[in-house]
C-alpha positions in Angstrom: -0.1 0.2 0.1 1.4 3.3 -0.7 2.3 5.6 2.0 -0.4 8.3 2.7 1.0 11.8 2.3 1.2 14.2 5.2 -1.8 16.6 6.1 0.9 19.4 5.3 1.7 18.4 2.1 -2.1 17.8 1.1 -2.8 21.5 2.4 -0.1 23.1 0.4 -1.3 21.4 -2.7 -4.7 22.5 -1.9 -3.8 26.1 -1.6 -2.1 25.8 -5.0 -5.1 24.1 -6.6 -7.2 26.9 -5.2 -4.9 29.5 -6.3 -4.4 31.0 -3.2 -0.8 31.2 -3.2 -0.4 33.0 -7.0 -3.1 35.5 -5.3 -1.0 36.1 -2.2 2.1 36.8 -4.2 0.5 39.3 -6.8 -1.3 40.9 -3.8 1.7 41.2 -1.7 3.8 42.9 -4.6 0.9 45.0 -5.3 0.6 46.1 -1.5 4.3 46.6 -1.6 4.2 49.2 -4.2 1.3 51.1 -2.5 3.2 51.3 0.9 6.0 52.5 -0.9 4.1 55.1 -2.8 2.1 56.2 0.4 5.3 56.7 2.4 7.0 59.0 -0.1 3.6 60.8 -1.2 1.7 61.5 2.1 4.4 63.3 4.1 4.7 65.7 0.7 1.0 66.3 1.2 1.4 67.2 4.9 -0.6 64.7 5.9 0.3 62.9 9.7 2.4 59.9 10.0 -0.6 57.8 11.2 -2.2 57.8 7.7 0.7 55.7 6.2 -0.4 53.3 9.4 -3.8 53.6 8.4 -3.1 52.4 4.7 -1.0 49.4 6.0 -3.7 48.1 8.2 -6.3 48.6 5.6 -4.0 46.3 3.2 -3.4 43.7 5.9 -7.2 43.5 6.3 -8.0 43.4 2.2 -5.4 40.6 2.1 -6.7 38.1 4.8 -10.4 38.7 2.9 -8.5 37.9 -0.6 -7.1 34.9 1.2 -10.5 33.7 2.1 -12.3 34.7 -1.1 -9.6 32.9 -3.1 -9.8 29.8 -1.1 -13.9 29.7 -1.2 -14.4 31.3 -5.0 -12.5 30.4 -8.1 -12.6 33.2 -10.9 -13.3 31.6 -14.4 -14.1 33.5 -17.6 -17.8 32.2 -17.2 -17.7 34.2 -13.7 -17.0 33.6 -10.1 -17.8 30.0 -9.0 -17.5 28.2 -5.5 -14.3 26.0 -5.4 -15.3 22.2 -5.3 -13.4 20.2 -2.8 -10.9 17.4 -4.5 -12.9 14.1 -5.1 -16.3 15.9 -4.8 -17.2 15.4 -8.8 -16.1 11.8 -9.0 -17.8 10.9 -5.7 -21.1 12.5 -7.0 -20.6 10.6 -10.4 -20.4 7.2 -8.7 -23.3 8.0 -6.5 -25.3 8.4 -10.0 -23.9 5.3 -11.4 -24.7 3.3 -8.3 -28.3 4.8 -8.0 -28.5 4.1 -11.8 -27.6 0.6 -11.4 -29.7 -0.3 -8.3 -32.8 1.2 -10.4 -32.1 -1.4 -13.0 -32.4 -4.2 -10.6 -28.4 -5.0 -11.1 -26.5 -5.5 -8.0 -23.6 -3.1 -7.7 -21.3 -5.9 -6.5 -21.4 -7.5 -9.9 -22.1 -4.7 -12.3 -18.8 -3.4 -14.0 -19.9 -1.3 -17.2 -17.2 -1.0 -19.7 -17.1 2.7 -21.5 -17.4 2.3 -25.3 -14.7 3.6 -27.5 -16.7 6.9 -28.4 -17.5 7.5 -24.4 -13.7 7.3 -23.9 -12.9 9.7 -26.6 -15.4 12.3 -25.4 -13.8 12.2 -21.9 -10.5 12.5 -23.3 -11.7 15.5 -25.2 -13.4 17.2 -22.0 -10.1 16.5 -20.2 -8.2 18.2 -23.0 -10.6 21.3 -23.1 -10.7 21.9 -19.2 -6.6 21.7 -19.3 -6.8 24.2 -22.1 -9.1 26.6 -20.2 -6.9 26.3 -17.1 -3.9 26.9 -19.0 -5.4 30.2 -20.7 -6.6 31.6 -17.6 -3.9 34.5 -17.1 -3.5 37.0 -14.4 -4.7 39.7 -17.1 -8.2 37.7 -17.2 -8.3 37.1 -13.5 -7.5 40.5 -12.0 -10.4 42.3 -13.9 -13.1 40.1 -12.9 -11.5 40.3 -9.4 -11.8 43.9 -9.2 -15.1 43.9 -11.0 -16.5 41.4 -8.8 -15.2 41.7 -5.5 -12.6 44.1 -4.8 -14.8 47.5 -4.7 -17.1 46.3 -2.1 -14.5 44.5 0.0 -12.5 47.9 0.0 -15.8 49.9 0.7 -16.6 47.7 3.7 -13.4 47.7 4.9 -12.7 51.2 4.6 -16.1 52.2 6.4 -14.8 50.1 9.1 -11.5 51.7 9.4 -13.0 55.2 9.2 -15.0 54.3 12.1 -12.0 53.2 14.3 -10.1 56.4 13.2 -13.0 58.6 12.6 -11.7 60.9 15.8 -8.3 61.1 14.0 -9.8 62.1 10.8 -12.0 64.5 12.0 -8.8 66.5 13.9 -6.9 66.2 10.8 -9.7 68.2 8.9 -10.6 70.4 11.7 -14.1 69.1 11.7 -16.0 67.5 14.5 -14.2 68.6 17.1 -16.2 71.3 19.0 -13.1 73.2 20.5 -11.2 73.6 16.8 -14.7 74.7 15.3 -15.0 77.5 18.2 -11.2 78.0 17.7 -11.7 78.4 14.1 -14.7 81.2 14.6 -12.5 83.4 16.8 -9.3 83.2 14.5 -11.9 84.5 11.4 -12.7 87.1 13.7 -9.2 88.1 14.4 -8.6 88.0 10.9 -10.7 90.6 9.9 -9.9 92.6 12.7 -6.4 92.7 11.6 -7.4 93.6 8.1 -9.3 96.4 9.5 -6.6 97.7 11.7 -8.2 96.9 15.2 -5.1 95.2 16.8 -6.7 95.4 20.0 -9.8 93.3 19.2 -7.9 91.0 17.0 -5.5 90.0 19.9 -8.4 89.4 22.2 -10.1 87.0 19.2 -7.0 85.2 18.9 -6.5 84.8 22.7 -10.1 83.4 22.8 -9.2 80.8 19.8 -5.8 79.7 21.7 -7.8 79.1 24.8 -10.2 77.3 23.1 -7.5 75.0 21.2 -3.9 75.6 22.2 -2.9 73.4 19.2 -4.6 75.4 16.4 -2.1 76.5 14.1 -3.8 79.1 12.2 -4.3 81.1 15.6 -0.4 81.1 16.5 0.2 82.3 13.0 -2.3 85.2 13.4 -0.8 85.9 17.3 2.4 86.2 15.5 1.0 88.5 13.1 -0.1 90.9 15.8 3.0 91.0 17.6 4.8 92.0 14.3 2.2 94.8 13.7 2.9 95.7 17.6 6.6 95.8 16.7 7.6 92.8 18.6 9.7 91.3 16.0 11.4 88.3 17.9 8.2 87.7 19.7 6.3 87.4 16.2 8.8 84.7 14.9 8.9 82.4 18.0 4.9 82.4 17.5 4.9 81.8 13.8 7.7 79.2 14.2 5.2 77.4 16.6 2.5 77.8 14.2 4.7 76.1 11.4 5.5 73.3 13.7 1.8 72.6 14.6 0.6 72.1 11.1 2.8 71.3 8.1 -0.3 72.3 5.7 -0.6 75.8 6.9 1.2 77.7 4.1 0.0 80.9 5.8 2.8 80.4 8.9 5.7 79.6 6.8 4.9 82.8 4.5 4.4 85.2 7.8 7.6 83.7 9.3 9.6 84.5 5.7 8.0 88.0 5.9 9.4 88.5 9.6 12.6 87.2 8.5 12.6 89.2 5.3 12.1 92.4 7.7 15.0 91.4 10.0 16.9 91.4 6.8 17.6 87.4 7.2 17.4 87.0 3.7 18.8 83.0 3.6 16.0 82.1 5.9 13.6 84.1 4.4 14.2 82.8 1.1 13.8 79.3 2.4 10.5 79.9 4.1 8.8 81.9 1.1 9.9 78.5 -1.0 8.2 76.6 1.6 5.0 78.5 1.7 4.9 78.0 -2.3 5.7 74.4 -1.9 2.8 73.8 0.4 0.2 75.4 -1.9 1.4 73.8 -5.1 1.1 70.4 -3.2 -2.8 71.4 -2.7 -3.2 73.9 -5.7 -4.4 76.4 -3.8 -3.5 80.2 -3.8 -3.8 80.6 -0.1 -0.3 82.4 -0.4 1.0 81.3 -3.5 1.1 84.5 -5.7 2.0 86.9 -2.9 5.0 84.5 -1.8 6.2 84.2 -5.2 6.0 88.0 -5.4 7.9 88.3 -2.2 10.8 85.7 -3.3 11.3 87.2 -6.8 11.7 90.6 -5.4 14.6 89.3 -3.1 16.0 87.7 -6.2 15.7 91.0 -7.9 17.8 92.5 -4.8 20.0 89.9 -4.9 20.6 90.8 -8.9 19.2 87.6 -10.0 16.7 88.5 -12.4 16.5 85.4 -14.2 15.7 83.3 -11.4 12.8 86.0 -10.4 11.3 86.0 -13.9 10.8 82.0 -13.7 9.2 82.5 -10.4 6.8 85.3 -11.6 6.2 83.7 -14.9 4.9 80.2 -13.2 2.4 82.2 -10.6 1.3 84.1 -13.3 0.4 81.1 -15.4 -0.9 79.3 -12.5 -3.1 81.9 -10.8 -3.7 84.8 -13.4 -7.0 85.9 -11.5 -5.0 86.4 -8.1 -5.9 89.5 -6.1 -2.1 90.1 -5.8 -1.3 89.5 -9.5 -0.5 93.3 -9.8 2.5 92.5 -7.3 3.6 89.9 -9.6 3.4 92.3 -12.7 5.2 94.9 -10.9 8.2 92.9 -9.8 8.3 91.0 -13.3 8.5 94.5 -15.0 11.4 95.6 -12.6 12.9 92.1 -13.2 13.2 92.9 -17.2 14.3 96.4 -16.4 17.1 95.1 -14.6 18.0 92.8 -17.6 17.7 96.3 -19.7 14.6 94.7 -21.5 12.5 98.0 -21.4 9.8 97.2 -23.6 9.0 94.0 -21.7 9.4 96.0 -18.3 7.1 98.5 -19.5 4.4 96.2 -20.7 4.2 94.6 -17.3 4.5 97.5 -15.2 1.8 99.3 -17.2 -0.5 96.2 -16.1 0.5 96.5 -12.6 -0.4 100.2 -12.8 -3.6 99.6 -14.2 -4.8 97.2 -11.6 -3.5 99.6 -8.7 -2.6 102.8 -9.2 -1.7 103.2 -5.7 1.1 100.9 -5.1 4.2 103.3 -4.5 6.8 100.9 -5.9 4.9 100.4 -9.3 5.2 104.2 -9.9 9.2 104.3 -8.8 9.6 101.2 -11.5 7.6 103.3 -14.2 9.9 106.2 -13.2 12.9 104.3 -14.1 11.4 102.4 -17.0 10.2 105.7 -18.6 13.7 107.2 -18.2 15.3 104.1 -19.6 13.2 104.2 -22.7 14.0 108.0 -23.2 10.3 109.2 -22.1 11.5 112.0 -19.6 8.4 113.7 -19.5 6.4 110.5 -18.2 9.3 109.8 -16.2 8.9 113.0 -14.4 5.1 112.4 -13.9 5.8 108.9 -12.4 8.5 110.3 -10.1 5.9 112.8 -8.9 3.1 110.1 -8.2 5.9 108.0 -6.6 6.7 111.2 -4.0 3.0 111.5 -3.6 2.5 107.8 -2.3 5.8 107.0 -0.5 5.8 107.4 3.3 9.6 106.9 3.7 10.9 110.7 4.0 14.3 109.5 3.0 13.0 107.7 -0.1 10.8 110.1 -1.1 13.9 112.9 -0.8 15.8 111.0 -2.8 13.1 110.8 -5.4 12.7 114.5 -5.3 16.2 115.0 -6.1 16.3 112.6 -9.1 13.0 114.3 -10.4 14.5 117.6 -10.5 17.7 116.5 -12.4 15.5 115.0 -14.9 13.3 118.5 -14.8 16.6 120.3 -15.5 17.5 118.0 -18.3 14.3 118.1 -20.0 14.5 122.1 -19.8 17.9 121.8 -21.7 16.4 119.7 -24.2 13.6 122.3 -24.8 16.0 125.3 -24.6 18.2 123.5 -27.4 15.4 122.8 -29.7 
């Protein structure tokens, strides 16, 4: 008698027959790729670390379901069928034959029917057809069926289950469902309105109420830093905005405010870094919370460093991404200045005039226009722009220098008239 194979060996063969091994290897490869992508992309999106763990748990649960469903069901070109146990088909056939024999009145022990040649040929043909069908059942056929029939409902069920488990964390991440955060958001919005209207005392009160409700609310810390900056305490403002940056990597306003304060302190190297960070965050989420104004400020610094080519790249990108921004006039202004620094007077005048038409009360626009008109030989227009700039400039030293330059041009223009 042949030796009975061990149970473990039988179980392994059964796993292979039911395609559990093949499905497991395919799923592990796909899941590994998903985990690697999540580990790289999620931090760039500013998502917290636990979201990667969330995906990992989701994939593990789906993996268990895949194994169970692959064991129970068999995916064929005709659809999904329950996998039969080994020998179940032959036992059924024997039962049918035995019943038939008993019905005909012949004892089973003495009946041994011999199949005819045509029956043997038919059985061989059926076996060959089944073998060909099994060989042609590739992953490209199985996977779409699996996705269509099972994957979507399984993922939805598991995702809903995980959402229930992580509901609190997801709500905190989005800032909803948390009563304290919602109260803080309301007070912070009020503070922003007071800052815009110049009511610093009321703004400060609202920010304190926001932080009292939720001490971890990044946007409230950012506005607190703005208030300190407006009150003239630059160091305190920087420390408060750093707190805002550390609390929420998705808050693009915090790095912009930090860069602005560092820019004012003439720490240009760090200012450039944080302007870039603000731009990066808005780029990630395709928003214009501070993208345009941060791009304008960063390009202005590059113009100051006599790097107008780098500035033009930044301005052109911002102009293309957010042409309807309320700060687009700043992009036009600094882009015009960048072209002026490169001695491209026509391009400089084009963008400076665009900026002037949007906002005639911007002092620097009139300053750059005065220089551009002077460079193009339009002395009269240059004098007019110098005068507009002097009327708008609040810095008495800069206004005094502008008056001196305007008088020089006026004398030059008078001399030209006398000669003619």
